[in-house]
N, C-alpha and C positions, 0 to 999 in steps of 0.2 A: 442623511441619516444622523441623527444624534449619537455621538461618541459618549461612551461610558465614562464616569467619573474616576478620577486616579484611584487605582485599586491596589490594596495590599496582597499580593500574589504568593500562594504556598505551593510549591513545587512537589508532588509526590510522585515519581522519584526523579534523581538526576540522571536519567538515562540518556541514550542518544536523543530520544525526541523531547523528554522533559526539560532537559538542559537548553537545548536550542530554542523551543518555544518560550522558556523562562526568560531567554536573552531577548527573545524579539519583543516580548511583552514589555521588558526593562526599556528596551530602545524605544517603545511607543510612549514612555512617560510612566509607567506603571512602576510600583516597588516591590521587587521580590525580596520577601521579609525572612524566607526560610525555604530550604530544600531538604528532602531526605535522600541518603544513599550511603551503603556501607562498603561496596566493592572499591578496590583501588582505582578502576576505571570511573567510577561515578565520582570519586573524590578529586580525581584530575579534570574531569569535564567540568565539576562545578568551579575548581579554581580558574579554570581557563574561561567558561562562559558565564559564570554567575560570581564573579570575584566579590569576595567580602560577605557573601551570603553564608550565615550559619547552617550546618548540616544538622538537624534535629529528627528525633522519631517522629513517624507520620502523623502521630495524633497531635503532637505539638505543633507541627507545620500547618495543620488544617485548623487548629483552634485560633491562631493568630491571623488567619488569611481572611479577606473579604473575597478572594476568589481562589478556590481549590483546584489546582490543575493535577489530575489524575492520570500520569502517563505510564500506564502499567501494561503488562501482558494481558491479553484478552481473558484468559482463565482466571487470572489473579484479581480482577477488578470486583467482581461480585463480593468476594470475601472481605477486601479491604474498605469497601463501602459501609458492609454491615459492622464492622470492626470499627470504623471512624463514629458510627452512630452510638454504638454500644458504648464507646468510651466519652460520649458527650462532646465529641469534637467538631461537629457539625451544628449549624443552628439556623433558624429562619432568617431569609434574606441573604444568605452566603450564596454566591454562584459556584456550583460545582460542575467542572467540566471534565470530560474524559477524552482521550485522544484515539481510542480504539475504532478501528473501520467496521468491526463485526457487531459492534453493540450500539443500540440506539440509546434512548434516556430510559427505557424501562429498567435497565440494569443499575440505575441511580434511585430506584423506588424507595428505597430506607430514607436517602436524602431528601426525596420530595416529601415524603411523610412528616419530616420534622419541619419542612417549610423552606427548604433550599430550592434555588433556581437551577433546574437540571439543563445542562448543555452537551452536546457530543460534537466535538471539533475534530475531525479527522483530516490531516493534512496529506494530501495525494502525492507524496513523494517517499524515496528512500532517504534515510539518515545516517551519516557517518558520526555525529555527535562532535564535530569539529566546527570551526568558525565560519567556513564557507558555506555551510548549510544556511546560515542566515542569509546570505546572498540569494542562494537557490530559492528559498521560501518566496522570493519577490516574482517568481515565474510560475508558481504552483497554485493549486486551488485546495479549498478546504472544504470537506463534505459537512454541512451543519444540519444538526437535528435538533429541534426544541419540542415543547409540549405542544401538540395538537393545534388548535387556532389562537394560541397565545401569540399575538402578532409582536408583542413588546419582546418577549423572549427570544423570537426569531430575530428581531432587530439587536439584540444585545449579541447574539451569536455571531450575526454577520458583522457588526461593529469591531468585535475582538478579532475576527478573522482579518479584515482589512487593516486593522491597526498593526497587525504582524506583517502585512505587506502581502498578504495572499488573496485571492479571489474567491469569497463565498459560493458555494454551491448548494441550494436547499436539498436535503435528502430526506423524504418522509420516513417515519419510524419502520412502517411497514416493508419499505423498499431497501432497508439497511443491509439485510442479509445478502440479498441478489448484487446490490452495490459493490460489497465488499468482495463476494466471489469474483465478480467480473474483474475489479482491480487486481487481485490475488492471481487469477488464471492469465492475466496480462503480463503483470510485472514479474512476479516471482517465477512463473513458468517460462517466461522469456529469458531469464537469468540461466535457468537450468538448460534449456535449448541453446544458448550462446555458449555456454561452458563445454557442453558437450560438442558442439560443432569446432570449436578450439582445441579439444582434447583429440579428435578425430584427425584433425589436420596434422597436429605433432606426432601421433601415432604414425601417419603417413610420410613422416620424415621432412616435413614442410616447416621451415622457421618463420619466425615473426607472424604466427597464426593469428593474433589480435590485430596486427597492424592489416594483414590481409584481408580480414573479414570486415573491418569497421566501416569502410565506405559502402560495402554492399549491404551491410544490415541496417545502416543509416538511411540509406536510398529506399530500402524496402520499407522501412517504418514510415518514412516520410509519404511514399507511394499509397500505402495503404491508408493513413489518414486522411490523403487528400481524395482519394478515389475509392476507397471500399475495395470490394470484391474485384472490381473492374481492372485493379492492378495485380491480381494474381498472375503469376508466370511460373516458369520451371515445368519439369516432365510430367508432373500430375494433372496441372492446369491444361497442359497441350495435349494429354492423353498419350504419352510416350510410353508404352506399356514395357518395351524392352529396357529402356533405361531404369523404370522403377524396379524392374525384376534384378538387374545388375546391383542395383542398390541393396537390395533385400538379401542377395547372395553374399555380397562382400561384407555388410554389417553381420550377418550371421555367423561368418568366420572369423571377423575381427574385432566386432565390438557387439556381441549378443545382448548386452544389457541395454544398447539404444533402441534395438529392433522394436519393442512396444510402443516407444513414444514415436518413433518414425512412422509406424503403421497408424496409429491412432490420429496423428496430425494429417497423414495422407489421406485417410479416409473423412476427414473434416474437409480437407480441401478439394476432395472430389465432390462433396456436397455443395459447397460454397461456389465452386467453379461451375457446377451444373446449374445452379440457382441463378449464376449471372449469364448464362447463356454461353459460356466458354468452352464447355464440354459436351460432346453429344451424349445421347442416353447409351448408345451402344459402347463408347469409349468408357463412360462411367461404370457400366456393368462389368466390363472386362477388369478394369482397375481394381473394383471392390472384390471380384472374385479372386484376382491375385493376391490382394491385400488380406483376405480372409485366411489365407494359409502360407503366411510369410516364410514359415521355417522351412518349408520343403525347397523353395527357390526354384521351382519348376514353373513349367507353362501350365496354365489353368486347363 
């Protein structure tokens, strides 16, 4: 694959993602010429990850760049693209990249209309905005979206991803929303689930909750990635109605805010365990009936 020529990179903005990807591109031999950032945290990140790079307004950052890296919240992206075009900061031949998982390249339509090359490069990892993120990039993938059948554009996106040390994965424009929903459902909701789990253990008077559950959760994640639904275990997958009933009772008493999440995930587990042949039809029906009325905590 042909590597892109050395590029002048402008980073808008120096948040957790932008500062790390800017540093990764600099490590690959490109030149980060400017970045934008107003908050104290952005200034600190720029000092640490993009030393010597001036912090300028977004229009000036973009105007002087061959590659404009837009590392912005999903909802802010359309407005900043329109604004940069209105201020004549984007030009034909520029590479305009955004890092949003939710958007494909259509959000860059104003930039496309002035002749820029649009790319969506979404790194599939969480960022702290610290130097260790650069090493973590080497084990992650990047969802790449380019324009239609423009193979040259796809190649540029893949080359940039590889230069940053990541593995490119092509994500068609029409698949972008479902792709991002899947990743969000897995990563963000997993964090919520684990935080709830640790909190319940602490409320039960158990110390070192995170240390207690880390091996269990790591093994569960590894098993499901290796074996899929066949790795399902626990009272729902086994059809242990009495245990699930006790869970609902104690949660209703001690942690009612957790009950809706427990019920929703238990119902999905019933469905997946049934589909995998782990749960009989009768057991699935009994569990579903119990889960439909969790607040009562009574026998169905």
